N, C-alpha and C positions, 0 to 999 in steps of 0.2 A: 673278084670277091670284093675288093678292099674299094675300089670305081666305085660299086653299088654303095659301101656303107658311108662314104663320102659326103655327096648329095641328102643321104636319109638322112643323115645326120641335123644336115641343116635346114632339112624341112622340117624336121620334130623341132629344132629349136628359133623355126620363127614361128611356126604354128604356138609353142609356148610362149612366146614372148606375145603375139597377138591376142591367145586366150586371156595372159595376165591383164592387158592394157585394156580390157573388153571388162576385165573384170574391178579393176582397179579405178573404171571410167565411171562404172556403174552401168552402162550402154547395154550390156548382156546381162544381168540380174542385178532388177531395182533396191536400193534400201527402202525399207518401209517402217517410218519413225512410228514407235509404241505411243498411245495416248496414257501417259504415265498418269493421270488422275484416275484412270480407271482401274489401279495396281487394287485388288484385295486391302479389305480393312483389317484383315489379321493375317498375317505368315507364319507359320508352325504356331511358336509358342509367343509371337511377338506382335503386338497388335499398333497397327498404322494411325498415326492422329494427323493433327491440322497440320496445313503447311505452316513454313518457315518462312522470315525475311533471307534475301539472299544481295549484298553485294554485288552489282555486277562487275567492280573492277576484280573481285575476288576470284572471275572466272576466267580470270587470264585475259590476253590477247586473240587467242583461238577457243573461242567459245563451246562451249557443247548446244547443237539446234536446239536440243529439249534436255530439261532436267527437273527433277522433284528433289524438293530437300524437307523432308518430314519430321517431325516429334514423332516419337516410339516411344512402347512401355512394355516391358517384357512382365511374367508372370507375376513375380513379386510387387510389380508397381515400379520398377527403378526406370527411368525415363533418360533416351537418349536419343541420336539423330540418325537418320539414315538419308544419305544423297544418292542419286541416281542421277549420272553424266550421259544422253545419249549423243553418240557423233556419227554422220552419216558415214564419216571412211574413218577408219586405223589408222595411223600414220605418226610411229610412237616417235620418227626421227625429227619430227615437227614440233610434237610437245603435243599431240592426239591421239589416244586422251593422255590427262596429265598423271602423270606417275604420283600415285598419291601419298608412298614413303616423303619422296620430297618435297610434296606440298606441305606435310605438317611440318616439315625440318627447314623450310624457309620461311615457317611464321614462327620459329624460335623455339620448336618444340623438340625435345633431346627423344633418339631412338632409345629405346633400354630392352627391346626383344622383339625378335622377328625368325616367328616357325611358320609351317604351314600348317591348316588341319586338315584331319582327314575326311575328306567329302571330295568327289570326282570332281569339282571344279578347282582344286588345291588351292584354296583362298590362304591368302596372307591374315595371321593374326599377329600385330605388332602392338607393343606398350609407349606412351611417350610420356615425358615429362618436362614440364614448365612452368616455374616459379611456384614449386610447392604442390602444385594439381598435376592428378597422373591419370592418364586415358588406358581405353582397351580401343582398339580399331581394326576389324575384319576387313576386308576389300579383297575385292577380284576381277577379272573381266569377264564378261558375257556378249554370247555371239548367238543368235541365229542358229536353229540347228544343233547337232550333234555337239558340243563344247566344251569338251572335257579337255582337260593339258594333259592325260596319260598319253605316251606314244605307242598304242597298240593297233595291228591290223584292222580289228573290229571297228575303233572309232575313226582310223580313215576311211574304212571302206562306208562308214555309215556317211561322213562329209562327204564322199566324194558322189555316192550314191544318192544322193539331194542336193539341190539345186540352193536350197538355203545355205547348205554349206559353203559357200561360192558369194556369199553377203558380205560385202564391205565395210556394215554397216556393227556397231559393236556398243556395249553400255559398260564405263566404269562405275561399279560400285561400291559407297563404303560404310560399314556402320558403325556408329562410335557409343560408347558408355564409361562414363567413370571407370577408372579402377577400382576393383571391390564389390562394384555393383552390376557387373557386366555380366548377362548370360553368359552360362559355363561353354566347354567348347562343343559338346552332344547337340546343344541350344541353337549355336551359332551356324554349327553344322545343315540341320534341321531347317533353318531361315533360310542360307543359302541357295540349299535345295529348294523351298519353297518359291522363293522370289525367282529361281531359275523358270518352273512352270510355268509363274505368272507372266511373265515377259514375253514366254514362246506363247503364250495365248494371242498377247497384245500385237506381235509382230510377225 
């Protein structure tokens, strides 16, 4: 029995490694870059307005393959910013996608608060301050298919049962508003869910 178990273990290890290599290289399942210009004009209670200019240097040494930087407005008329960065492959060890909190800290912002919102994607809500200015940033990672962060059998089964669940591409997203004029937690959570649905239709 042990003689049979040893070669079987090596075979399973080889198959798992080959499958991982095919996924990572994009040879087995191709990433599908979304057309971010086709995002809806309204997502939950937040309206998407015109594009904002982006300094290429601000995108770092390994910039996203596609991005959208938009001015947004909530139902109370308060304005903020939305940034969606699309990467063909997620490789956190290499800085792809960028860690949103570290990006703000590197620009001189001090983090005052960090907590999770009650939404299936477990988005982060963070408060930053710099030179008398305070902002609220909600950010999360978006993946094609079943992409909730919760670790349960239903989510795992949905991911394994769909080839989209193995796609290597990812979107890093953040919503920024001035502190005191930001949407509340419920509105931010509704926005996260609405944007997730919109991206799912695009990729």
